[in-house]
C-alpha positions as CSV (number, residue, x, y, z in Angstrom):
1,M,98.1,134.3,111.2
2,T,101.4,133.4,112.7
3,S,104.7,133.9,110.8
4,N,104.9,129.9,111.0
5,Q,101.5,129.4,109.5
6,N,102.2,132.0,107.0
7,Q,105.5,130.0,105.9
8,I,103.5,126.7,105.5
9,Q,100.8,128.2,103.5
10,H,103.2,129.9,101.0
11,G,105.7,127.3,101.0
12,G,108.2,128.8,103.3
13,Q,110.0,126.4,105.2
14,G,107.1,123.5,104.8
15,G,106.8,120.9,107.3
16,Y,104.5,121.3,110.6
17,P,104.2,123.8,113.0
18,A,105.8,123.1,116.7
19,G,103.6,120.5,118.8
20,P,101.6,121.5,121.8
21,A,104.4,121.4,123.8
22,G,106.2,124.5,122.1
23,G,109.8,124.5,121.3
24,G,109.4,126.1,117.9
25,A,111.3,123.2,116.6
26,Y,110.6,122.4,112.8
27,Q,109.0,119.1,112.1
28,A,109.8,117.7,108.7
29,P,106.5,116.2,107.0
30,P,106.3,112.3,106.8
31,A,108.1,110.8,103.8
32,V,105.6,109.8,101.2
33,R,106.6,107.0,98.9
34,R,104.6,106.0,96.2
35,S,105.2,102.9,94.4
36,T,103.5,100.1,92.5
37,E,103.8,96.5,93.7
38,T,105.9,95.6,90.6
39,K,106.7,96.2,87.1
40,A,103.9,95.8,84.7
41,S,104.3,92.0,83.3
42,T,104.4,93.5,79.8
43,K,107.9,95.3,80.8
44,T,109.5,92.1,81.9
45,T,111.5,89.5,80.1
46,E,109.4,86.8,81.9
47,L,106.6,87.2,79.6
48,I,108.7,87.3,76.3
49,V,110.3,84.0,77.3
50,F,106.7,82.6,78.3
51,V,105.4,83.4,75.2
52,L,108.3,82.1,72.8
53,A,108.4,79.0,74.8
54,V,104.4,78.5,74.5
55,L,105.0,79.0,70.7
56,A,107.8,76.6,70.6
57,V,105.8,74.0,71.8
58,A,103.0,74.6,69.7
59,I,105.2,74.7,66.5
60,T,107.0,71.5,67.9
61,A,103.6,69.7,68.3
62,L,102.4,70.7,64.7
63,V,105.8,69.7,63.2
64,V,106.7,66.4,65.1
65,G,104.4,63.7,63.9
66,G,104.3,60.0,63.4
67,D,106.0,58.6,60.3
68,D,105.3,55.3,58.6
69,G,102.2,54.5,60.8
70,N,103.9,55.1,64.3
71,P,101.9,57.0,66.8
72,D,102.7,60.8,67.0
73,P,105.0,60.9,70.0
74,F,104.4,64.6,70.7
75,D,100.8,65.1,70.2
76,A,98.0,68.0,71.3
77,A,97.9,66.5,74.8
78,V,101.6,66.3,75.5
79,A,102.0,69.9,74.3
80,L,99.1,71.2,76.4
81,K,100.6,69.5,79.4
82,Y,103.7,71.3,78.6
83,I,102.1,74.7,78.2
84,A,100.4,74.1,81.3
85,W,103.7,73.5,83.1
86,L,105.1,76.5,81.5
87,T,101.8,78.7,82.6
88,I,102.4,77.6,86.3
89,G,106.0,78.4,86.1
90,Y,105.3,82.0,84.7
91,M,102.8,82.7,87.4
92,I,105.0,81.5,90.3
93,A,107.9,83.8,88.5
94,R,105.4,86.7,88.6
95,G,104.5,86.1,92.2
96,L,108.2,86.0,93.3
97,A,108.6,89.1,91.5
98,K,105.7,90.7,93.0
99,S,106.7,89.6,96.4
100,G,110.0,91.4,96.6
101,S,110.3,94.4,94.2
102,R,108.8,97.8,93.9
103,E,108.6,100.3,90.9
104,T,108.4,104.0,91.7
105,Y,105.1,105.4,90.8
106,D,105.1,108.2,88.5
107,G,101.4,109.0,88.2
108,H,101.4,107.7,84.5
């Protein structure tokens, strides 16, 4: 066993042995970058704002009603439309977040 192989096996200098051209130059190992695509959605304020907005729309739809025989101006159909728009906005926001950020992967 050469001294270079011994150093690599036993954690000496690390890296890789010199290439076929010789030279004995130390070659650093390639950098390993481990990261997830983005933060988990439960760690973002986007999810909290989305849930609160959906709750606000649902509560408003329950509270607001037609008085004195007038039709309900904010009925379930209107509330569902707003919730659908909020959901589309949330999905777009998560897509934009995934497209440009990374979180370090720590293996947990």
